[in-house]
LONU-319948 format. One record per atom (N, C-alpha, C): residue number from 1; atom name; x, y, z. Coordinates in steps of 0.02 Angstrom, whole numbers, plus 50000, padded with zeros to 5 digits. Layout:
// LONU-319948
   num   atomo       X       Y       Z
   NUM      CA       X       Y       Z
...
This chain:
// LONU-319948
   num   atomo       X       Y       Z
     1       N   59685   53310   56947
     1      CA   59615   53316   56962
     1       C   59582   53249   56951
     2       N   59532   53235   56991
     2      CA   59497   53171   56985
     2       C   59424   53181   57005
     3       N   59383   53142   56974
     3      CA   59313   53137   56993
     3       C   59304   53069   57024
     4       N   59284   53067   57086
     4      CA   59271   53003   57121
     4       C   59196   52989   57121
     5       N   59179   52927   57115
     5      CA   59111   52904   57120
     5       C   59102   52871   57188
     6       N   59064   52904   57232
     6      CA   59054   52879   57300
     6       C   58998   52827   57302
     7       N   59002   52780   57257
     7      CA   58950   52730   57251
     7       C   58950   52682   57310
     8       N   59008   52663   57335
     8      CA   59011   52617   57391
     8       C   58977   52646   57452
     9       N   58985   52710   57464
     9      CA   58953   52743   57520
     9       C   58877   52743   57513
    10       N   58853   52759   57454
    10      CA   58781   52761   57442
    10       C   58750   52691   57445
    11       N   58786   52641   57420
    11      CA   58761   52572   57424
    11       C   58754   52551   57497
    12       N   58803   52569   57538
    12      CA   58800   52552   57610
    12       C   58742   52589   57644
    13       N   58734   52652   57627
    13      CA   58679   52691   57657
    13       C   58611   52662   57640
    14       N   58604   52639   57578
    14      CA   58539   52613   57555
    14       C   58530   52538   57571
    15       N   58583   52508   57596
    15      CA   58581   52437   57615
    15       C   58556   52392   57558
    16       N   58590   52399   57502
    16      CA   58573   52359   57443
    16       C   58637   52323   57421
    17       N   58629   52263   57398
    17      CA   58687   52225   57374
    17       C   58707   52245   57304
    18       N   58771   52234   57288
    18      CA   58797   52251   57223
    18       C   58761   52212   57168
    19       N   58751   52148   57178
    19      CA   58717   52107   57127
    19       C   58646   52131   57115
    20       N   58610   52148   57169
    20      CA   58542   52172   57162
    20       C   58540   52239   57126
    21       N   58585   52285   57144
    21      CA   58587   52350   57112
    21       C   58605   52343   57038
    22       N   58653   52300   57023
    22      CA   58673   52289   56953
    22       C   58614   52264   56912
    23       N   58576   52218   56939
    23      CA   58517   52192   56904
    23       C   58465   52247   56893
    24       N   58455   52288   56943
    24      CA   58405   52342   56939
    24       C   58423   52394   56886
    25       N   58488   52408   56878
    25      CA   58507   52460   56830
    25       C   58528   52432   56763
    26       N   58532   52366   56757
    26      CA   58545   52335   56693
    26       C   58618   52333   56672
    27       N   58664   52327   56720
    27      CA   58734   52317   56702
    27       C   58760   52256   56740
    28       N   58817   52231   56720
    28      CA   58844   52171   56753
    28       C   58873   52190   56821
    29       N   58873   52143   56868
    29      CA   58904   52157   56933
    29       C   58978   52176   56925
    30       N   59012   52148   56876
    30      CA   59082   52165   56865
    30       C   59089   52239   56845
    31       N   59046   52263   56801
    31      CA   59049   52334   56782
    31       C   59029   52380   56839
    32       N   58981   52358   56880
    32      CA   58963   52398   56938
    32       C   59021   52401   56988
    33       N   59057   52346   56994
    33      CA   59115   52344   57038
    33       C   59169   52392   57014
    34       N   59178   52398   56949
    34      CA   59226   52446   56921
    34       C   59206   52517   56941
    35       N   59143   52532   56937
    35      CA   59118   52598   56958
    35       C   59128   52608   57033
    36       N   59109   52557   57070
    36      CA   59111   52560   57143
    36       C   59182   52571   57169
    37       N   59231   52543   57135
    37      CA   59301   52547   57157
    37       C   59340   52603   57123
    38       N   59303   52649   57091
    38      CA   59333   52708   57058
    38       C   59387   52690   57007
    39       N   59376   52637   56970
    39      CA   59422   52618   56916
    39       C   59396   52636   56847
    40       N   59335   52663   56845
    40      CA   59306   52682   56780
    40       C   59335   52748   56757
    41       N   59343   52754   56691
    41      CA   59367   52817   56663
    41       C   59310   52860   56638
    42       N   59250   52831   56635
    42      CA   59191   52867   56611
    42       C   59129   52832   56637
    43       N   59074   52867   56636
    43      CA   59009   52838   56653
    43       C   58957   52868   56606
    44       N   58915   52826   56581
    44      CA   58861   52849   56536
    44       C   58809   52885   56578
    45       N   58779   52937   56548
    45      CA   58726   52972   56583
    45       C   58668   52925   56598
    46       N   58654   52878   56554
    46      CA   58599   52831   56567
    46       C   58614   52788   56628
    47       N   58677   52769   56638
    47      CA   58696   52730   56697
    47       C   58692   52774   56759
    48       N   58715   52836   56755
    48      CA   58710   52882   56812
    48       C   58638   52894   56830
    49       N   58596   52903   56779
    49      CA   58524   52913   56791
    49       C   58493   52852   56826
    50       N   58511   52792   56803
    50      CA   58484   52731   56833
    50       C   58508   52724   56906
    51       N   58571   52740   56918
    51      CA   58597   52737   56987
    51       C   58559   52786   57032
    52       N   58549   52846   57008
    52      CA   58512   52896   57048
    52       C   58440   52874   57060
    53       N   58409   52844   57010
    53      CA   58340   52820   57017
    53       C   58336   52766   57070
    54       N   58380   52716   57065
    54      CA   58377   52659   57110
    54       C   58402   52674   57180
    55       N   58448   52721   57186
    55      CA   58475   52739   57252
    55       C   58440   52799   57282
    56       N   58391   52826   57245
    56      CA   58353   52884   57268
    56       C   58399   52940   57290
    57       N   58441   52963   57243
    57      CA   58489   53015   57258
    57       C   58499   53060   57198
    58       N   58538   53111   57206
    58      CA   58556   53158   57153
    58       C   58626   53142   57128
    59       N   58643   53162   57066
    59      CA   58711   53149   57041
    59       C   58765   53176   57089
    60       N   58752   53234   57119
    60      CA   58800   53263   57166
    60       C   58811   53222   57228
    61       N   58764   53178   57244
    61      CA   58773   53133   57301
    61       C   58824   53078   57284
    62       N   58832   53064   57220
    62      CA   58876   53011   57198
    62       C   58944   53036   57174
    63       N   58944   53094   57141
    63      CA   59005   53120   57111
    63       C   59040   53170   57156
    64       N   59106   53164   57160
    64      CA   59145   53209   57202
    64       C   59208   53231   57163
    65       N   59221   53296   57161
    65      CA   59281   53322   57129
    65       C   59336   53325   57182
    66       N   59393   53295   57165
    66      CA   59451   53296   57210
    66       C   59508   53330   57172
    67       N   59528   53391   57194
    67      CA   59581   53426   57157
    67       C   59647   53389   57162
    68       N   59689   53399   57112
    68      CA   59754   53367   57112
    68       C   59795   53397   57169
    69       N   59847   53363   57186
    69      CA   59891   53385   57240
    69       C   59920   53453   57223
    70       N   59909   53501   57266
    70      CA   59932   53569   57254
    70       C   60004   53580   57276
    71       N   60039   53528   57297
    71      CA   60107   53534   57321
    71       C   60153   53564   57268
    72       N   60147   53539   57206
    72      CA   60189   53565   57152
    72       C   60175   53639   57140
    73       N   60112   53658   57138
    73      CA   60093   53727   57125
    73       C   60119   53772   57181
    74       N   60116   53751   57243
    74      CA   60140   53791   57299
    74       C   60216   53800   57295
    75       N   60253   53747   57277
    75      CA   60325   53753   57270
    75       C   60343   53802   57216
    76       N   60307   53802   57161
    76      CA   60320   53848   57105
    76       C   60310   53919   57128
    77       N   60256   53932   57166
    77      CA   60243   54000   57190
    77       C   60296   54022   57240
    78       N   60318   53977   57284
    78      CA   60370   53993   57333
    78       C   60435   54011   57300
    79       N   60452   53980   57244
    79      CA   60514   53992   57209
    79       C   60511   54052   57162
    80       N   60453   54076   57148
    80      CA   60444   54132   57102
    80       C   60444   54197   57142
    81       N   60498   54236   57137
    81      CA   60504   54296   57176
    81       C   60482   54358   57138
    82       N   60460   54349   57076
    82      CA   60437   54408   57039
    82       C   60366   54425   57060
    83       N   60349   54489   57053
    83      CA   60283   54513   57072
    83       C   60247   54541   57012
């Protein structure tokens, strides 16, 4: 399971540069790049709030749940003949 941050998409839609957005929300461009490239393991609510404020969006516009590959689960069910 993974949570993706669709920040690059929202930045493109709003036509704002990474450096400008970083300055507006008070983080370094390097840290914003980590978020933008989905390499972050966590995000502070205050950062999420600032992103939503500056990009005029909701958290759900930025966050996306991507389920893990169900291939393993399907194989297990196929091999299980008990009911």
